[in-house]
N, C-alpha and C positions, 0 to 999 in steps of 0.2 A: 504302735506295738501290736504284735500278734500274740494273743493270750489264750490260755485254756486252763481249766480247773481239773485236777487229776489226783489219783492216789499213786504214791510211789510203791515200788516193789522191793521186798526184802532181798538182800544181796545173795543169799543162798539159792533162792528161787530164780533170781536173775541169771545166776550161773547155770543152773540146770536147763533153763529155757534157751540160753545162748548155746549150750552144747547141742541141744536138739536142733536148733536152727542151723547150726553148722552142718549137721548130718543131712538135713533136708535141702540145703542149697544146691547140691549137685543135680537134683531133679528139676529145678526151675532156675537156671542161670539167666533167664531172660527177664527177671523181675527185679525190683528194688527191695533189697532186704533191709529191715530196720536194725540199726545197731543196738546192742544190749544196753548201752549207756542211756538210750532213750526209751526203754521199756517203761510203760506206765498204763494206768487204767483211766481213760478220759471220762470225766463226769459231765463236763460241758465245755464245748469249744466256743470261744467268744469271737475269734477272728481279729481283724484289725480294729483297734480302738485307741483313743487317747484318754480314756476315762479311768485310768489306773487308780487314783485315789478313791473315787466313788465305788469302784469294784471292790477294793480292799475293805472299805467300810461296810459294804453290803455283806461280804463274806464273813466278816467278824461277827455278824448277827446270826449266822447259820449255826444251828445246834444239831448234833448227831452223836450216836453212840459208836463205840469201837466196833469194827466189822471183821468177822471171821470170813476169810476168803480162801477158796481152794482153786488151784490152777490145774485143770484136767481137760484132756481131749483137745481136738483141733477142729477147725471148720473153715468154710469159705463164704464170702459174700460175693454176689448174691446167692449163688448155689455152687456145689462142687462140679456141676455140669458146665457152668459158665463162670469160672472164678476170676475175680479181680483183686480180692483181698484174702490173705491167708492169716488165720488167727488162732490163738490159744484160748480155750474156753475158761470161763470164770464162774464158779459157783459161790454164792454168798448168802448169808442170812438176810432177813428183811431190812436190816439196817442200811444195806447198800442202796436199795431202792428208795428208802426214806431220805437218805443223804442226797442222792441225785435230785429228788423232788424238792427238797429244801433249798438246795443251791439254785435250782431253776426258779423257784418262787422268789428267792432273795434277789436274783438278778433281773427278774421280769420288769420291775419298775424302771430299770436303766435301759430297757429296750432289747434285752437279750432273751430270745425265745429258745426254748428247748426244741430239739428235732422232733418232728411228728412221729407218733408211734411209741411203743414201749421202749424203755431204756434197755439196751442189749449190751451188758458188760462183756468186754473181750480185750485181749492184748494183741495188737497187730504185729505180725512177724514179717509180712511182705506185701507189696502192692504192685499191680501191673497197670500200665497205661496211666490214666489220670489218678488211679488209686481210689476212685469213688466206687462204692458198691454198685451203683447204677451206671451203665456205660454213658460216656459222652458220645455225641453223634460221630459215627464212623469208627468207633473204637470196638475192638473185638476182645474176647476173653483171652487169657494167657495160655498158650500151649504148655508152657512149663508148669504152671499151677494146675492145669488139668492132669498132666502126667503125675504130679505130686499127689493129687487127690486119688488117683488110681492106686498109686503105691501105698498110700495110707490106709486104703480099704483092707489091706492084708496084714496090717500091724495092729497090735493091741492099743487101746486108748492110752495116750501118753499121760503120765502122772508127774507133776512138777512140785507138789507140796502145798502146804497150808500156812497162812500167816494171819496175824491180826493187825489190821490197819488202825492206827491210833491217831492219825492226822490226815488232812487233805491239804493240797498245795495249789497255789496260783503260779503258773509257769508262763514264761515268755518263750516264744518260738521264733528263732532267727533263721530265715531261709538262706541257703547258699548253694552253689553248684555241687558242693560235697554232701549236701543233705541238710536237714534241719538240725539245729543245735538248740537244746532246751536249757533254760536257766530258771532255777527255782527262785521266785521272788518273795513269797511269803508262805508260811506254814500255819495251819489252823488246827488246834487240838480237837480230838473227838473225846467225848466223855466216857 
């Protein structure tokens, strides 16, 4: 199974981001746009594993407080000059960083390492090529995402709303030619 840990998005924010995504699609038709039903904030990607029961047990031990999250602005990985990923920005109180760290620490004994560097919360809207922030050999940046970046320079920062996350979830990702489908396996309450 292919697994990841994430925060779900409130439905009203999901709708606002989906409407914005639809307006932006015309500028970058050459990329893979993420469907609104899959919007989430990844806390840790686990990848392919058969250790479901152990992961669930480890996540049950994670403690965290409710998180105030603001969805505002957009950006590109690795940069707007050489974009491969288009995202919505996320502002949050310190509880988000604490939760991501607690999940990482809880899963470390099972062999799951957090990505190097600081946790950068974002909500992915589109991917080009491999979809990785750093290019795969022979891969170039997306002309469509570059055109979108130029267009966004002339617009005010997008505002999508604020929510309070009161739980985090373990998801399964099933890949298919039509794109990934996410299934929520377990939900864990935040205090």
